[in-house]
Structure formats: structure tokens, C-alpha cells
PDB file of N, CA, C and O in Angstrom:
ATOM      1  N   ALA A   1       0.842  -1.287   0.021  1.00  0.00           N
ATOM      2  CA  ALA A   1      -0.097   0.157   0.072  1.00  0.00           C
ATOM      3  C   ALA A   1       0.992   1.244  -0.126  1.00  0.00           C
ATOM      4  O   ALA A   1       2.157   1.295   0.266  1.00  0.00           O
ATOM      5  N   GLY A   2       0.321   2.003  -0.781  1.00  0.00           N
ATOM      6  CA  GLY A   2       1.142   3.528  -0.711  1.00  0.00           C
ATOM      7  C   GLY A   2       2.507   3.538  -1.586  1.00  0.00           C
ATOM      8  O   GLY A   2       3.367   4.401  -1.409  1.00  0.00           O
ATOM      9  N   ARG A   3       2.611   2.658  -2.400  1.00  0.00           N
ATOM     10  CA  ARG A   3       3.587   2.439  -3.467  1.00  0.00           C
ATOM     11  C   ARG A   3       3.227   2.573  -4.770  1.00  0.00           C
ATOM     12  O   ARG A   3       2.110   2.228  -5.154  1.00  0.00           O
ATOM     13  N   ASP A   4       4.282   3.167  -5.699  1.00  0.00           N
ATOM     14  CA  ASP A   4       3.924   3.320  -7.089  1.00  0.00           C
ATOM     15  C   ASP A   4       4.499   2.032  -7.861  1.00  0.00           C
ATOM     16  O   ASP A   4       5.418   1.308  -7.478  1.00  0.00           O
ATOM     17  N   MET A   5       3.682   1.909  -9.130  1.00  0.00           N
ATOM     18  CA  MET A   5       3.726   0.517  -9.558  1.00  0.00           C
ATOM     19  C   MET A   5       3.818   0.978 -11.143  1.00  0.00           C
ATOM     20  O   MET A   5       3.296   2.007 -11.574  1.00  0.00           O
ATOM     21  N   VAL A   6       4.601   0.000 -11.962  1.00  0.00           N
ATOM     22  CA  VAL A   6       4.509   0.399 -13.413  1.00  0.00           C
ATOM     23  C   VAL A   6       4.273  -1.116 -13.863  1.00  0.00           C
ATOM     24  O   VAL A   6       5.117  -1.973 -13.603  1.00  0.00           O
ATOM     25  N   GLY A   7       3.120  -1.406 -14.530  1.00  0.00           N
ATOM     26  CA  GLY A   7       2.765  -2.910 -15.165  1.00  0.00           C
ATOM     27  C   GLY A   7       2.966  -2.906 -16.470  1.00  0.00           C
ATOM     28  O   GLY A   7       2.394  -2.096 -17.201  1.00  0.00           O
ATOM     29  N   ILE A   8       3.771  -3.776 -16.894  1.00  0.00           N
ATOM     30  CA  ILE A   8       3.645  -3.951 -18.612  1.00  0.00           C
ATOM     31  C   ILE A   8       3.484  -5.414 -18.857  1.00  0.00           C
ATOM     32  O   ILE A   8       4.424  -6.141 -18.538  1.00  0.00           O
ATOM     33  N   ALA A   9       2.429  -5.931 -19.376  1.00  0.00           N
ATOM     34  CA  ALA A   9       2.217  -7.215 -19.875  1.00  0.00           C
ATOM     35  C   ALA A   9       1.291  -7.380 -21.223  1.00  0.00           C
ATOM     36  O   ALA A   9       0.702  -6.461 -21.792  1.00  0.00           O
ATOM     37  N   PHE A  10       1.299  -8.664 -21.573  1.00  0.00           N
ATOM     38  CA  PHE A  10       0.465  -8.752 -22.879  1.00  0.00           C
ATOM     39  C   PHE A  10      -1.200  -8.358 -22.593  1.00  0.00           C
ATOM     40  O   PHE A  10      -1.726  -8.383 -21.480  1.00  0.00           O
ATOM     41  N   THR A  11      -1.786  -8.045 -23.693  1.00  0.00           N
ATOM     42  CA  THR A  11      -3.063  -8.087 -23.705  1.00  0.00           C
ATOM     43  C   THR A  11      -3.772  -9.401 -23.016  1.00  0.00           C
ATOM     44  O   THR A  11      -3.353 -10.547 -23.182  1.00  0.00           O
ATOM     45  N   GLY A  12      -4.970  -9.034 -22.178  1.00  0.00           N
ATOM     46  CA  GLY A  12      -5.580 -10.049 -21.685  1.00  0.00           C
ATOM     47  C   GLY A  12      -4.947 -11.104 -20.616  1.00  0.00           C
ATOM     48  O   GLY A  12      -5.272 -12.270 -20.390  1.00  0.00           O
ATOM     49  N   SER A  13      -3.746 -10.144 -19.932  1.00  0.00           N
ATOM     50  CA  SER A  13      -3.331 -10.845 -18.898  1.00  0.00           C
ATOM     51  C   SER A  13      -3.681 -10.608 -17.304  1.00  0.00           C
ATOM     52  O   SER A  13      -3.192 -11.176 -16.327  1.00  0.00           O
ATOM     53  N   GLY A  14      -4.886  -9.380 -17.375  1.00  0.00           N
ATOM     54  CA  GLY A  14      -5.535  -9.286 -16.242  1.00  0.00           C
ATOM     55  C   GLY A  14      -4.978  -8.104 -15.585  1.00  0.00           C
ATOM     56  O   GLY A  14      -5.189  -7.929 -14.385  1.00  0.00           O
ATOM     57  N   LYS A  15      -4.215  -7.193 -16.342  1.00  0.00           N
ATOM     58  CA  LYS A  15      -3.598  -5.678 -15.691  1.00  0.00           C
ATOM     59  C   LYS A  15      -5.143  -4.922 -15.060  1.00  0.00           C
ATOM     60  O   LYS A  15      -5.296  -4.535 -13.901  1.00  0.00           O
ATOM     61  N   THR A  16      -5.920  -4.870 -15.894  1.00  0.00           N
ATOM     62  CA  THR A  16      -6.963  -4.133 -15.298  1.00  0.00           C
ATOM     63  C   THR A  16      -7.612  -4.393 -13.755  1.00  0.00           C
ATOM     64  O   THR A  16      -7.895  -3.548 -12.905  1.00  0.00           O
ATOM     65  N   MET A  17      -7.741  -5.808 -13.702  1.00  0.00           N
ATOM     66  CA  MET A  17      -8.046  -6.303 -12.507  1.00  0.00           C
ATOM     67  C   MET A  17      -6.921  -6.132 -11.536  1.00  0.00           C
ATOM     68  O   MET A  17      -7.263  -5.955 -10.367  1.00  0.00           O
ATOM     69  N   THR A  18      -5.560  -6.154 -11.822  1.00  0.00           N
ATOM     70  CA  THR A  18      -4.754  -5.894 -10.807  1.00  0.00           C
ATOM     71  C   THR A  18      -4.641  -4.726 -10.081  1.00  0.00           C
ATOM     72  O   THR A  18      -4.173  -4.671  -8.944  1.00  0.00           O
ATOM     73  N   PHE A  19      -5.208  -3.460 -10.942  1.00  0.00           N
ATOM     74  CA  PHE A  19      -5.266  -2.351 -10.039  1.00  0.00           C
ATOM     75  C   PHE A  19      -6.593  -1.848  -9.572  1.00  0.00           C
ATOM     76  O   PHE A  19      -6.760  -1.004  -8.692  1.00  0.00           O
ATOM     77  N   SER A  20      -7.705  -2.585 -10.399  1.00  0.00           N
ATOM     78  CA  SER A  20      -8.865  -2.094 -10.129  1.00  0.00           C
ATOM     79  C   SER A  20      -9.584  -3.012  -8.968  1.00  0.00           C
ATOM     80  O   SER A  20     -10.594  -2.616  -8.386  1.00  0.00           O
ATOM     81  N   LEU A  21      -8.981  -4.240  -8.699  1.00  0.00           N
ATOM     82  CA  LEU A  21      -9.413  -5.110  -7.650  1.00  0.00           C
ATOM     83  C   LEU A  21      -9.267  -4.444  -6.353  1.00  0.00           C
ATOM     84  O   LEU A  21     -10.215  -4.482  -5.568  1.00  0.00           O
ATOM     85  N   PRO A  22      -7.966  -3.715  -5.979  1.00  0.00           N
ATOM     86  CA  PRO A  22      -7.719  -3.238  -4.838  1.00  0.00           C
ATOM     87  C   PRO A  22      -8.759  -2.148  -4.258  1.00  0.00           C
ATOM     88  O   PRO A  22      -9.245  -2.091  -3.129  1.00  0.00           O
ATOM     89  N   LEU A  23      -8.967  -1.249  -5.438  1.00  0.00           N
ATOM     90  CA  LEU A  23      -9.759   0.012  -5.509  1.00  0.00           C
ATOM     91  C   LEU A  23     -11.298  -0.487  -5.241  1.00  0.00           C
ATOM     92  O   LEU A  23     -12.053   0.295  -4.662  1.00  0.00           O
ATOM     93  N   VAL A  24     -11.731  -1.651  -5.611  1.00  0.00           N
ATOM     94  CA  VAL A  24     -13.152  -2.015  -5.212  1.00  0.00           C
ATOM     95  C   VAL A  24     -13.333  -2.631  -4.061  1.00  0.00           C
ATOM     96  O   VAL A  24     -14.438  -2.592  -3.521  1.00  0.00           O
ATOM     97  N   MET A  25     -12.143  -3.385  -3.430  1.00  0.00           N
ATOM     98  CA  MET A  25     -12.302  -4.051  -2.349  1.00  0.00           C
ATOM     99  C   MET A  25     -12.065  -2.671  -1.091  1.00  0.00           C
ATOM    100  O   MET A  25     -12.640  -2.738  -0.005  1.00  0.00           O
ATOM    101  N   ILE A  26     -11.436  -1.855  -1.341  1.00  0.00           N
ATOM    102  CA  ILE A  26     -11.082  -0.732  -0.437  1.00  0.00           C
ATOM    103  C   ILE A  26     -12.487   0.055  -0.378  1.00  0.00           C
ATOM    104  O   ILE A  26     -12.824   0.500   0.719  1.00  0.00           O
ATOM    105  N   SER A  27     -13.221   0.228  -1.353  1.00  0.00           N
ATOM    106  CA  SER A  27     -14.341   0.952  -1.588  1.00  0.00           C
ATOM    107  C   SER A  27     -15.468   0.228  -0.922  1.00  0.00           C
ATOM    108  O   SER A  27     -16.380   0.802  -0.328  1.00  0.00           O
ATOM    109  N   LEU A  28     -15.334  -1.243  -1.075  1.00  0.00           N
ATOM    110  CA  LEU A  28     -16.591  -1.820  -0.164  1.00  0.00           C
ATOM    111  C   LEU A  28     -16.359  -1.813   1.236  1.00  0.00           C
ATOM    112  O   LEU A  28     -17.242  -1.580   2.062  1.00  0.00           O
ATOM    113  N   GLU A  29     -14.936  -2.118   1.564  1.00  0.00           N
ATOM    114  CA  GLU A  29     -14.673  -1.858   3.134  1.00  0.00           C
ATOM    115  C   GLU A  29     -15.105  -0.585   3.824  1.00  0.00           C
ATOM    116  O   GLU A  29     -15.552  -0.619   4.970  1.00  0.00           O
ATOM    117  N   GLU A  30     -14.961   0.663   3.062  1.00  0.00           N
ATOM    118  CA  GLU A  30     -15.487   2.113   3.347  1.00  0.00           C
ATOM    119  C   GLU A  30     -16.817   2.100   3.489  1.00  0.00           C
ATOM    120  O   GLU A  30     -17.365   2.562   4.490  1.00  0.00           O
ATOM    121  N   GLU A  31     -17.402   1.612   2.580  1.00  0.00           N
ATOM    122  CA  GLU A  31     -18.955   1.378   2.430  1.00  0.00           C
ATOM    123  C   GLU A  31     -19.503   0.733   3.650  1.00  0.00           C
ATOM    124  O   GLU A  31     -20.434   1.239   4.277  1.00  0.00           O
ATOM    125  N   VAL A  32     -18.961  -0.326   3.975  1.00  0.00           N
ATOM    126  CA  VAL A  32     -19.504  -1.104   5.407  1.00  0.00           C
ATOM    127  C   VAL A  32     -19.204  -0.172   6.452  1.00  0.00           C
ATOM    128  O   VAL A  32     -20.189   0.212   7.083  1.00  0.00           O
ATOM    129  N   ARG A  33     -18.014   0.322   6.816  1.00  0.00           N
ATOM    130  CA  ARG A  33     -17.638   1.560   7.827  1.00  0.00           C
ATOM    131  C   ARG A  33     -18.671   2.723   7.678  1.00  0.00           C
ATOM    132  O   ARG A  33     -19.408   3.000   8.624  1.00  0.00           O
ATOM    133  N   MET A  34     -18.717   3.242   6.780  1.00  0.00           N
ATOM    134  CA  MET A  34     -19.862   4.295   6.669  1.00  0.00           C
ATOM    135  C   MET A  34     -20.178   4.364   5.411  1.00  0.00           C
ATOM    136  O   MET A  34     -19.397   4.672   4.511  1.00  0.00           O
ATOM    137  N   PRO A  35     -21.696   3.991   5.250  1.00  0.00           N
ATOM    138  CA  PRO A  35     -21.984   4.219   4.064  1.00  0.00           C
ATOM    139  C   PRO A  35     -22.366   5.375   3.263  1.00  0.00           C
ATOM    140  O   PRO A  35     -22.924   6.298   3.856  1.00  0.00           O
ATOM    141  N   LEU A  36     -22.147   5.478   1.956  1.00  0.00           N
ATOM    142  CA  LEU A  36     -22.007   6.727   1.361  1.00  0.00           C
ATOM    143  C   LEU A  36     -23.687   7.303   0.976  1.00  0.00           C
ATOM    144  O   LEU A  36     -24.644   6.558   0.767  1.00  0.00           O
ATOM    145  N   MET A  37     -23.704   8.433   0.962  1.00  0.00           N
ATOM    146  CA  MET A  37     -24.988   8.971   0.566  1.00  0.00           C
ATOM    147  C   MET A  37     -24.950   9.126  -0.823  1.00  0.00           C
ATOM    148  O   MET A  37     -23.853   8.924  -1.343  1.00  0.00           O
ATOM    149  N   GLY A  38     -26.127   9.516  -1.740  1.00  0.00           N
ATOM    150  CA  GLY A  38     -25.955   9.804  -2.856  1.00  0.00           C
ATOM    151  C   GLY A  38     -25.290  11.063  -3.052  1.00  0.00           C
ATOM    152  O   GLY A  38     -25.360  11.960  -2.212  1.00  0.00           O
ATOM    153  N   GLY A  39     -24.633  11.170  -4.150  1.00  0.00           N
ATOM    154  CA  GLY A  39     -23.613  12.039  -4.758  1.00  0.00           C
ATOM    155  C   GLY A  39     -22.419  12.188  -4.051  1.00  0.00           C
ATOM    156  O   GLY A  39     -21.831  13.221  -4.372  1.00  0.00           O
ATOM    157  N   GLU A  40     -21.774  11.421  -3.078  1.00  0.00           N
ATOM    158  CA  GLU A  40     -20.733  11.280  -2.510  1.00  0.00           C
ATOM    159  C   GLU A  40     -19.806  10.832  -3.442  1.00  0.00           C
ATOM    160  O   GLU A  40     -20.206  10.270  -4.462  1.00  0.00           O
ATOM    161  N   GLY A  41     -18.527  11.016  -3.217  1.00  0.00           N
ATOM    162  CA  GLY A  41     -17.234  10.451  -4.058  1.00  0.00           C
ATOM    163  C   GLY A  41     -16.521  11.240  -4.707  1.00  0.00           C
ATOM    164  O   GLY A  41     -16.881  12.405  -4.542  1.00  0.00           O
ATOM    165  N   PRO A  42     -15.545  11.101  -5.467  1.00  0.00           N
ATOM    166  CA  PRO A  42     -15.199   9.787  -5.847  1.00  0.00           C
ATOM    167  C   PRO A  42     -14.458   9.039  -4.647  1.00  0.00           C
ATOM    168  O   PRO A  42     -13.877   9.691  -3.780  1.00  0.00           O
ATOM    169  N   VAL A  43     -14.500   7.688  -4.633  1.00  0.00           N
ATOM    170  CA  VAL A  43     -13.833   6.816  -3.715  1.00  0.00           C
ATOM    171  C   VAL A  43     -12.535   6.617  -4.132  1.00  0.00           C
ATOM    172  O   VAL A  43     -11.559   6.478  -3.395  1.00  0.00           O
ATOM    173  N   GLY A  44     -12.555   6.605  -5.455  1.00  0.00           N
ATOM    174  CA  GLY A  44     -10.941   6.439  -6.095  1.00  0.00           C
ATOM    175  C   GLY A  44     -11.224   6.882  -7.575  1.00  0.00           C
ATOM    176  O   GLY A  44     -12.306   7.072  -8.131  1.00  0.00           O
ATOM    177  N   ILE A  45     -10.066   6.982  -8.007  1.00  0.00           N
ATOM    178  CA  ILE A  45      -9.995   7.517  -9.626  1.00  0.00           C
ATOM    179  C   ILE A  45      -8.860   6.625 -10.302  1.00  0.00           C
ATOM    180  O   ILE A  45      -7.838   6.144  -9.811  1.00  0.00           O
ATOM    181  N   ILE A  46      -9.329   6.572 -11.464  1.00  0.00           N
ATOM    182  CA  ILE A  46      -8.030   5.917 -12.325  1.00  0.00           C
ATOM    183  C   ILE A  46      -8.030   6.870 -13.573  1.00  0.00           C
ATOM    184  O   ILE A  46      -8.989   7.348 -14.179  1.00  0.00           O
ATOM    185  N   LEU A  47      -6.889   6.989 -13.750  1.00  0.00           N
ATOM    186  CA  LEU A  47      -6.227   7.815 -15.158  1.00  0.00           C
ATOM    187  C   LEU A  47      -6.015   7.037 -16.049  1.00  0.00           C
ATOM    188  O   LEU A  47      -5.634   5.900 -15.771  1.00  0.00           O
ATOM    189  N   SER A  48      -6.199   7.424 -17.328  1.00  0.00           N
ATOM    190  CA  SER A  48      -6.198   6.682 -18.791  1.00  0.00           C
ATOM    191  C   SER A  48      -5.618   7.635 -19.870  1.00  0.00           C
ATOM    192  O   SER A  48      -6.039   8.769 -20.102  1.00  0.00           O
ATOM    193  N   PRO A  49      -4.698   7.074 -20.431  1.00  0.00           N
ATOM    194  CA  PRO A  49      -4.268   7.994 -21.405  1.00  0.00           C
ATOM    195  C   PRO A  49      -5.058   8.125 -22.751  1.00  0.00           C
ATOM    196  O   PRO A  49      -4.601   8.862 -23.625  1.00  0.00           O
ATOM    197  N   SER A  50      -6.173   7.470 -22.944  1.00  0.00           N
ATOM    198  CA  SER A  50      -7.005   7.622 -24.098  1.00  0.00           C
ATOM    199  C   SER A  50      -8.436   7.415 -23.650  1.00  0.00           C
ATOM    200  O   SER A  50      -8.671   6.809 -22.605  1.00  0.00           O
ATOM    201  N   ARG A  51      -9.410   7.913 -24.427  1.00  0.00           N
ATOM    202  CA  ARG A  51     -10.860   7.380 -24.197  1.00  0.00           C
ATOM    203  C   ARG A  51     -10.966   6.064 -24.150  1.00  0.00           C
ATOM    204  O   ARG A  51     -11.451   5.393 -23.239  1.00  0.00           O
ATOM    205  N   GLU A  52     -10.406   5.629 -25.359  1.00  0.00           N
ATOM    206  CA  GLU A  52     -10.709   4.179 -25.706  1.00  0.00           C
ATOM    207  C   GLU A  52     -10.264   3.132 -24.456  1.00  0.00           C
ATOM    208  O   GLU A  52     -11.062   2.243 -24.160  1.00  0.00           O
ATOM    209  N   LEU A  53      -9.200   3.223 -23.846  1.00  0.00           N
ATOM    210  CA  LEU A  53      -8.524   2.775 -22.751  1.00  0.00           C
ATOM    211  C   LEU A  53      -9.764   2.994 -21.559  1.00  0.00           C
ATOM    212  O   LEU A  53     -10.290   2.071 -20.937  1.00  0.00           O
ATOM    213  N   ALA A  54     -10.022   4.160 -21.441  1.00  0.00           N
ATOM    214  CA  ALA A  54     -10.683   4.349 -20.102  1.00  0.00           C
ATOM    215  C   ALA A  54     -12.114   3.810 -20.375  1.00  0.00           C
ATOM    216  O   ALA A  54     -12.616   3.416 -19.322  1.00  0.00           O
ATOM    217  N   ARG A  55     -12.982   3.655 -21.510  1.00  0.00           N
ATOM    218  CA  ARG A  55     -14.072   3.035 -21.899  1.00  0.00           C
ATOM    219  C   ARG A  55     -14.013   1.435 -21.614  1.00  0.00           C
ATOM    220  O   ARG A  55     -14.897   0.777 -21.066  1.00  0.00           O
ATOM    221  N   GLN A  56     -12.687   0.930 -22.145  1.00  0.00           N
ATOM    222  CA  GLN A  56     -12.367  -0.459 -22.054  1.00  0.00           C
ATOM    223  C   GLN A  56     -12.277  -0.899 -20.336  1.00  0.00           C
ATOM    224  O   GLN A  56     -12.855  -1.867 -19.840  1.00  0.00           O
ATOM    225  N   THR A  57     -11.428   0.051 -19.630  1.00  0.00           N
ATOM    226  CA  THR A  57     -11.509   0.023 -18.276  1.00  0.00           C
ATOM    227  C   THR A  57     -12.698  -0.037 -17.568  1.00  0.00           C
ATOM    228  O   THR A  57     -12.939  -0.880 -16.703  1.00  0.00           O
ATOM    229  N   PHE A  58     -13.509   0.924 -17.955  1.00  0.00           N
ATOM    230  CA  PHE A  58     -15.044   1.219 -17.346  1.00  0.00           C
ATOM    231  C   PHE A  58     -15.906  -0.159 -17.406  1.00  0.00           C
ATOM    232  O   PHE A  58     -16.664  -0.608 -16.546  1.00  0.00           O
ATOM    233  N   ASP A  59     -15.546  -0.732 -18.761  1.00  0.00           N
ATOM    234  CA  ASP A  59     -16.418  -2.079 -18.966  1.00  0.00           C
ATOM    235  C   ASP A  59     -16.132  -2.965 -18.130  1.00  0.00           C
ATOM    236  O   ASP A  59     -17.006  -3.514 -17.460  1.00  0.00           O
ATOM    237  N   VAL A  60     -14.738  -3.281 -18.020  1.00  0.00           N
ATOM    238  CA  VAL A  60     -14.281  -4.479 -17.257  1.00  0.00           C
ATOM    239  C   VAL A  60     -14.571  -4.287 -15.607  1.00  0.00           C
ATOM    240  O   VAL A  60     -15.029  -5.205 -14.926  1.00  0.00           O
ATOM    241  N   VAL A  61     -14.339  -3.364 -15.232  1.00  0.00           N
ATOM    242  CA  VAL A  61     -14.641  -2.767 -13.768  1.00  0.00           C
ATOM    243  C   VAL A  61     -16.294  -3.038 -13.645  1.00  0.00           C
ATOM    244  O   VAL A  61     -16.744  -3.952 -12.955  1.00  0.00           O
ATOM    245  N   SER A  62     -17.055  -2.195 -14.342  1.00  0.00           N
ATOM    246  CA  SER A  62     -18.474  -2.427 -14.283  1.00  0.00           C
ATOM    247  C   SER A  62     -18.875  -3.817 -14.305  1.00  0.00           C
ATOM    248  O   SER A  62     -19.746  -4.203 -13.526  1.00  0.00           O
ATOM    249  N   ALA A  63     -18.321  -4.607 -15.128  1.00  0.00           N
ATOM    250  CA  ALA A  63     -18.921  -6.198 -15.195  1.00  0.00           C
ATOM    251  C   ALA A  63     -18.492  -6.846 -13.934  1.00  0.00           C
ATOM    252  O   ALA A  63     -19.258  -7.609 -13.344  1.00  0.00           O
ATOM    253  N   PHE A  64     -17.134  -6.540 -13.427  1.00  0.00           N
ATOM    254  CA  PHE A  64     -16.897  -7.046 -12.146  1.00  0.00           C
ATOM    255  C   PHE A  64     -17.537  -6.568 -11.113  1.00  0.00           C
ATOM    256  O   PHE A  64     -17.690  -7.365 -10.188  1.00  0.00           O
ATOM    257  N   CYS A  65     -18.011  -5.380 -10.963  1.00  0.00           N
ATOM    258  CA  CYS A  65     -18.653  -5.034  -9.766  1.00  0.00           C
ATOM    259  C   CYS A  65     -20.235  -5.607  -9.923  1.00  0.00           C
ATOM    260  O   CYS A  65     -20.884  -5.978  -8.945  1.00  0.00           O
ATOM    261  N   ALA A  66     -20.634  -5.619 -10.981  1.00  0.00           N
ATOM    262  CA  ALA A  66     -22.037  -6.104 -11.350  1.00  0.00           C
ATOM    263  C   ALA A  66     -22.312  -7.873 -10.526  1.00  0.00           C
ATOM    264  O   ALA A  66     -23.267  -8.357  -9.918  1.00  0.00           O
ATOM    265  N   LYS A  67     -20.905  -8.417 -10.921  1.00  0.00           N
ATOM    266  CA  LYS A  67     -20.935  -9.567 -10.840  1.00  0.00           C
ATOM    267  C   LYS A  67     -20.701  -9.853  -9.105  1.00  0.00           C
ATOM    268  O   LYS A  67     -21.206 -10.825  -8.542  1.00  0.00           O
ATOM    269  N   LEU A  68     -19.980  -8.982  -8.504  1.00  0.00           N
ATOM    270  CA  LEU A  68     -19.975  -8.839  -7.019  1.00  0.00           C
ATOM    271  C   LEU A  68     -21.105  -8.745  -6.314  1.00  0.00           C
ATOM    272  O   LEU A  68     -21.542  -9.513  -5.456  1.00  0.00           O
ATOM    273  N   ASN A  69     -21.612  -7.608  -6.793  1.00  0.00           N
ATOM    274  CA  ASN A  69     -23.369  -7.053  -6.498  1.00  0.00           C
ATOM    275  C   ASN A  69     -24.165  -8.110  -6.359  1.00  0.00           C
ATOM    276  O   ASN A  69     -24.881  -8.242  -5.367  1.00  0.00           O
ATOM    277  N   SER A  70     -24.120  -9.055  -7.429  1.00  0.00           N
ATOM    278  CA  SER A  70     -24.772 -10.350  -7.328  1.00  0.00           C
ATOM    279  C   SER A  70     -24.422 -11.361  -6.476  1.00  0.00           C
ATOM    280  O   SER A  70     -25.325 -12.193  -6.396  1.00  0.00           O
ATOM    281  N   TYR A  71     -23.613 -11.575  -5.913  1.00  0.00           N
ATOM    282  CA  TYR A  71     -23.169 -12.349  -4.708  1.00  0.00           C
ATOM    283  C   TYR A  71     -23.083 -11.620  -3.419  1.00  0.00           C
ATOM    284  O   TYR A  71     -23.174 -12.388  -2.461  1.00  0.00           O
ATOM    285  N   ILE A  72     -22.916 -10.211  -3.063  1.00  0.00           N
ATOM    286  CA  ILE A  72     -22.601  -9.591  -1.820  1.00  0.00           C
ATOM    287  C   ILE A  72     -24.188  -9.291  -1.408  1.00  0.00           C
ATOM    288  O   ILE A  72     -24.663  -9.740  -0.364  1.00  0.00           O
ATOM    289  N   LEU A  73     -24.833  -8.607  -2.199  1.00  0.00           N
ATOM    290  CA  LEU A  73     -26.216  -8.079  -1.574  1.00  0.00           C
ATOM    291  C   LEU A  73     -27.385  -8.988  -1.758  1.00  0.00           C
ATOM    292  O   LEU A  73     -27.587  -9.695  -2.745  1.00  0.00           O
ATOM    293  N   PRO A  74     -28.159  -8.883  -0.650  1.00  0.00           N
ATOM    294  CA  PRO A  74     -29.400  -9.716  -0.667  1.00  0.00           C
ATOM    295  C   PRO A  74     -30.323  -9.136  -1.993  1.00  0.00           C
ATOM    296  O   PRO A  74     -30.118  -8.032  -2.498  1.00  0.00           O
ATOM    297  N   GLU A  75     -31.193  -9.924  -2.376  1.00  0.00           N
ATOM    298  CA  GLU A  75     -31.975  -9.590  -3.581  1.00  0.00           C
ATOM    299  C   GLU A  75     -32.725  -8.182  -3.546  1.00  0.00           C
ATOM    300  O   GLU A  75     -32.850  -7.537  -4.587  1.00  0.00           O
ATOM    301  N   HIS A  76     -33.238  -7.706  -2.290  1.00  0.00           N
ATOM    302  CA  HIS A  76     -34.017  -6.612  -2.154  1.00  0.00           C
ATOM    303  C   HIS A  76     -33.218  -5.444  -1.812  1.00  0.00           C
ATOM    304  O   HIS A  76     -33.853  -4.390  -1.772  1.00  0.00           O
ATOM    305  N   GLU A  77     -32.043  -5.389  -1.571  1.00  0.00           N
ATOM    306  CA  GLU A  77     -30.912  -4.321  -1.819  1.00  0.00           C
ATOM    307  C   GLU A  77     -30.488  -4.068  -2.772  1.00  0.00           C
ATOM    308  O   GLU A  77     -30.235  -2.863  -2.787  1.00  0.00           O
ATOM    309  N   LYS A  78     -30.136  -4.732  -4.020  1.00  0.00           N
ATOM    310  CA  LYS A  78     -29.531  -4.664  -5.045  1.00  0.00           C
ATOM    311  C   LYS A  78     -29.689  -3.124  -5.852  1.00  0.00           C
ATOM    312  O   LYS A  78     -30.823  -2.651  -5.932  1.00  0.00           O
ATOM    313  N   ARG A  79     -28.505  -2.355  -6.450  1.00  0.00           N
ATOM    314  CA  ARG A  79     -28.753  -1.446  -6.774  1.00  0.00           C
ATOM    315  C   ARG A  79     -28.673  -1.202  -8.342  1.00  0.00           C
ATOM    316  O   ARG A  79     -28.965  -0.103  -8.812  1.00  0.00           O
TER     317      ARG A  79
END
């Protein structure tokens, strides 16, 4: 924690998950400690050198969070 990192690897090797999974997990831990109200945030930020890569990252993280949401929250609490 608190260290810089540079990741270079082939396409499809999991780079996006490597940096986004800790962000998602920290966000979930913070939500448990003190739930966010509507309009609060951001909890984290990801910088991207291009719009295409930003969209690709968004799609991967959104799909990952949707899957987590289906396992973590009871049916009546899903957002």
C-alpha cells in the first residue's frame, strides 16, 4: 500500500483487474464502515491515457462490480 507501480504485460493478462480489484475492495470496506450518501465520491480515481482505454477499463470494472453485487447484496438491496 502506498507504493507506485508500473505494469507491462500482454493483452488479456489481467492488468486491469490488478489495479482495479484493490480499489473495489477498499471501496466496499469503506461502504461497510460508513455508507455513502447519494452524490458522495469519488472513492477512487483511475487515470487513462486515451478515451478508448478509459472505456475499456470502465466496462471491465463495471462487469466485475455487477458480478460482485449479485453475490454480496441480498435480492432486495441490489442497486
